[in-house]
N, C-alpha and C positions, 0 to 999 in steps of 0.2 A: 141372490142369483139373478133376479130381474135387473138389478143395477148393473151387474156384469154384462148381461145381454144387451142392455141399452148402450153401454160403453162400447161393446164390440161392434154394434150396428153403427154407432157414431164414428168409430175408427175406420170401418169399412167404407162408409159413406164419404168420409173425408179423403180416404185414399183414392176412391173413385173420382171424386171431384178434382183432387190434385193431379191424378193421371190425365184427366180430360183437359184440365186447364194448362198443365205444364207441358210445354212443347219446347225442345231445345231451340234457343235463339242464336243467331250469329253474334259473336262477342262484340262486334262494333255497334250493335243496337243500343241506343239510348233508352232509358226507361223500359227495360225489358219486361217488367211485370205488367205494366200497362199494355204493352204490345201483346203479351201473352193472353191477357183478359180479352182484348179486342179480337184476337185470333180465335179464342174459345167461343166468343159470342157469334162470330161469323160462321164458325164450324157448326155450331148448334143449329143456326138458321138453315145452313146447307143441309144438315142431316134431316131436319124436320121437313124441309122442301122435298127431299128425296123420298121420305116416307109418304108424304101426301101425294106425290106423283105415282109411286108404286101402287098405292091403294086406290088410285083413280079418283082422289078427292079434287085435286086441281093440278094443273100443269106446273112442273118444277119451277119454271120462271115466274109464274104468277104467285106461287107461294113465296119465292125469294123476294118478289116485289112488295110483299106485305110489310117488309121492314121499312120501305120508303114511306108507306102510309103512316107508320108509327112516328117517323121522323118529320112528317109534314108540319110546316108552319104557314098560317094564313099570311097574305100580303099585308105587311104592317109598316106604315111609315114611321119615321123617327125625326129628330130635329134636323138631321143632315140630308135625308133622302126620302123622296116620295115613292112609294112602291105600289104598283097596281098590276093586277092580272088582266090581260086584254088579248086581242088576237091581231096578228099581222098576216095578211094573205091566208086567212082562214086557219092559221095554226096558233095554238095557245102559246103566249109568251108572258113572262114576268118582267115588268119594265121598271127600271130604277132611274129616277130623275133627281139630280142633285139640287138641293135647295139653296146653297150658298150662291151669291151672285157671281156672274162670270163676266170678265172684262170683254171677252170676245166670244166667238163660237166655241163650243165644247168638243172635247174628244168623245169617242164612243167605242164600246167594246161589245161585239155580238158573241155571246158565250153559249157553248153546248156542253151539258153535263155528261158525265160518264155513267157507267152501269152496264156495259156489254150489250148495248142497244136493246136490252130487255128489261132493265130495272132503272130506277132513279127518276127524279123530276126536279125542276127548278125550285120547287117549294120545300125541298128537304132542308133541314136546319143548316147543315154544313154548306150546301150550295147557296142558300139564302145569305149566309154569313159572308161567304167568299165574294159574291157578286155585289152585295151591299158595301163591303169594305172597298172593293175596287171602285165602285161609283163615288164613294165619299172621298177616298184618298187621291183619286185622279181628277176629281170634279168632272166626272165623265157620265154620259148616258150609257146604261148597260141594258142590253136586251138579252134575257136568258130564255132559251127556247125549250118549250115542252113538246118536243117532236114525238110523234106516235111511236110506240114500242113493238118490237118482236116479242113473242111469236105471233101476236095478232096481226101486226103490220110488219111484214118482212122487207128486206132490201128489195127495191131501192126506196121504199117509202120514208124511213127515217132520214135518209140522205135528201130526198126531194123536199121534205118538210123544212129542214134547216136551210137548204138552198133557196127555197121560195121566200122564207123569212128574210134571209140576207139580201136577196135581190130586191124585195119589197122595201126594206129599210134604206138601201143604197139609192133610191130614187131621190132626185134633188128636192121634190116637193115634201117628201117625208123628212129628209134631213133638215130642211129649213123649218118645218113644223116643230122639231125638237131642238133647234138651235145647234145643230151638229156641223162641225167643220168637215167638209167632204174629203179634205187631205189628211185627216187624222183619225182613221177608223181601223180597228183591228178585229180579226176573228180569232177566237180562242176556245180551247176545250180541253178536258182531261180524259184520258183513257179512250173509251169509245167516242167521247166528245172530241178528243184530239184527232181521232181518225176522221170524224165528220168534218172538223175544221180544215184539215189538210186537203180533203177531197173537195170541199167547197171552194177553197182558194185556187186549187188547180182548175176547177171548172170555170170559175169566173174569168180566168185569163182567156178561155176559149169562147167566151160569150160576148158576141158583138153588141148585144142589147145593153150591156152594162157599161156606162161611161165612167163611173167613179172607180178609181183604183184604190185597193187597200194599201194602207201604210205599213201594216205588219201582220204577222200571224204568230200565235203563241200556242205551242203544243205541249201539254203536260202529260208525261209518260204515255204517249199515244200508241195505239195498235195500228200498224201500218201495212202488214202483209200477211196473207194467208197461205203462202206457197210452202214455206219451210217452218213447220212447227216443232222443229228439233234443233233450233239454233243453240249455241253455247248457253245463252241466258235461259232458254227453256229447260235445258239439261240441268244446269246448276241450281235453278230456283223452282224446280218442279213442285216442291211442297212448301214454299215460303208463305208468310202471312198474306191473307186476304185473297190473292189471286193465284190459285194453283194452276199447273199446266192443264189439268183436266177441266177445271172451271172455264179457263180461256178457250179451250177447244169447244166446249159446250156453247159458250157465248158466240163464237165464230159460226159454228154450224147452225145454231138457232136463228142467226141473222138471215140465213138463207132457206132453211127448211127444218121441219121436225122429223124428217126421215132419218132414223138413227144410223142408216148405212153411211151417210156423209160423216157423222160424228165419229163412227168407228174408223173409217179410213183416215180421217184427219188425225185421230189420236195416234195411229201408227205411221203417220206421215207418208201415206201413199195414195194421195187424192188427186195429184195433178197429172193429166193425161200427157202422153208423149208429145202430142202435137202442140202442147204449150211449153215445151222444154226451153224455148228461146227466152221465156220470162225469167228463168233462174239467174241469168246474169244480173238482174236487178236486185236480187237478194242473196248474192253469193257472198256469205260472210267472210270467206277466206280472203277475198279482195277488199271487203268494205269495213272490217273491224280492225281497230288498232291491236298491236301485238298483245298488250296486257289483258285484253278480253278474249283472245284466242287461247290463252294459256292451256296447253295440253290437249286441246281439242283438234281432231283431224277432220277436215272437210270430206264428206262423201256425198256424191250426188244422190238425191232422194230417189226412192223406187217409184216407178210410174204407176198411175192408177187407171181406172176405167174411163173411157171417153164418154160413156153413157151418163155417168153422174155429172160430169162437167157440162154436158149438153142439157141436162135437166136443171141444173143449178148453176148457170154461167156466172152468177154474181161473184163467186169467189175468185174468179179470174179478171174481174172488172176493176180498173183503177179507182172508180168511185167508192169501191169497198176496200181496196188495197192500194192506197196512194203510192207505195213504193214501186208499184208496177208501171208508173208513168215513165215515158221515155225521157232521156236527158233534154230533148228539145222542149218538152212540155214543162220541165222544171225551170228552164232558164229564166223566165220573167217573174219568178215568184218574189214576193216582198221580203224585207228583212225578217228573219225568223228566230224565234226563241224556242229551244227544245230542252225540256227537263227530262232526264232519265234517272232511274233509281237503280242502285247496284243489285239489290236483292229482288229483282222483278223479272218475270218471264218476258216482259215486253222491252226490257232494257235494249236489246240488240236492234229491234225495229227502229227505235229512236236514233241510235248511234249510226246505223246504216243510212238513215235519211239525212242526218247531219253530213255525213261523208259525201253523199251524192249531191246534196245542195251546194256544198262548198266547191266540189269539183266542177260545177257549172257556173260558179261565180256569185251565188246568192249569199249575202252577208248573214252568217248564222252565229248566234250565241248559244253554246251548248253548256248547260248547267248539269253536271253529273253529280248527283247526291249518292255517293257510293255506299254510304252506311245506312240506307233506309230501304223501305219496301214500297210496293205499288200502292198508290192511293193515299200516301202519307199526308198530303195537303188536305185531305178531307177531315182530318182529326184536329179540328180547330175550335170545337165547342164541347162543352161538358156532356157526358161524364168522360168521354174519351178524348181529353185534350192533350195533344202531344206537342212538346217544344219544337220538335223537328218540323211539324206541320206549319207552325208559325214562321219558322225560319224560311221554309220554301215559299210560303205565301209572300213574305216580304221581299224575297229575291225576285219573284215573278212580277209583283207590283212595281218594284224598283225598275225592272227592265222596261215595263210598259211606260213608266213615267219618263224614262230617258229617251225612248224610241218612238213614242206616239205623239 
């Protein structure tokens, strides 16, 4: 009888694990079991963070950030690249300097990691690998920025950190110290880092103190707008791997405040006050998305929210937090741009709308749409969660940089 009881327990435990791990995947996903396991791991961390938060042990985002501590690798040089942790303008950066000789001045990439402005760091294994490969394959100086994170440091601090690093690096004395060609510098980032990159590049155009012009910007599945959190991509991909709609709403709201009332109205898409209604033209997907992404969705104007919240937390209406809110005039002078979007990603339409708006004002844009993958896929380029699609996306991104930088 004991044997039978053990067997029953084993069967129940297996069923529970299978139920937890198994989540239906879109049929175009490669390596679905790997993606399932990755999703289950992220879901587990999310649930544990939720429990820690509810029990008052630690803030949800701080618990979530524990994952990045587990993923941390110390700055380690290899035969191709010298890696050091240092500070630029009092902000922590990880610096990658190629070792192979260079005939002339080198290219440079200033990189901002993702993680919803609340988690992540340059020293995570996946980011270290991404920036190290970028440095080695382009023979480029790479500055990967450890900007301060929300909820401890809210908007605009993460933006100000990446902006001051970029501005510091672009000084001619600093560029010559590292042997960088002032005509071949790119700013890049993924997800929340893509948001910061887009905002930095816009701001640099307005900044009369900066003489060096960027050669390019590369935005990997960026978050670009806070106004309409019910775009077709938010509706279709509400529960897709890694970044659910609710997690994205949580990241957005935490960037500005821990006041849950903002998160609640953002989740129901009624957070924009009527006096800001003129901004909706910049994110009106019925005008900005191609037909194949509109399929079956009907545009309805969002319901308006309270003016009081917008006055308390004006950040969500600020182009430094939501680069899609910049007027056409502000987009006109932007450098050649690479935008990667993923089909199964709540942020897909943010990137697609930015591509459309940049093209409309004459900015040269390469839009790489990976329709068969999910948000953050390029991060899975190291064991144990090594995805073939991650390497493909990485190669396309580095290939574009190589041709355009």
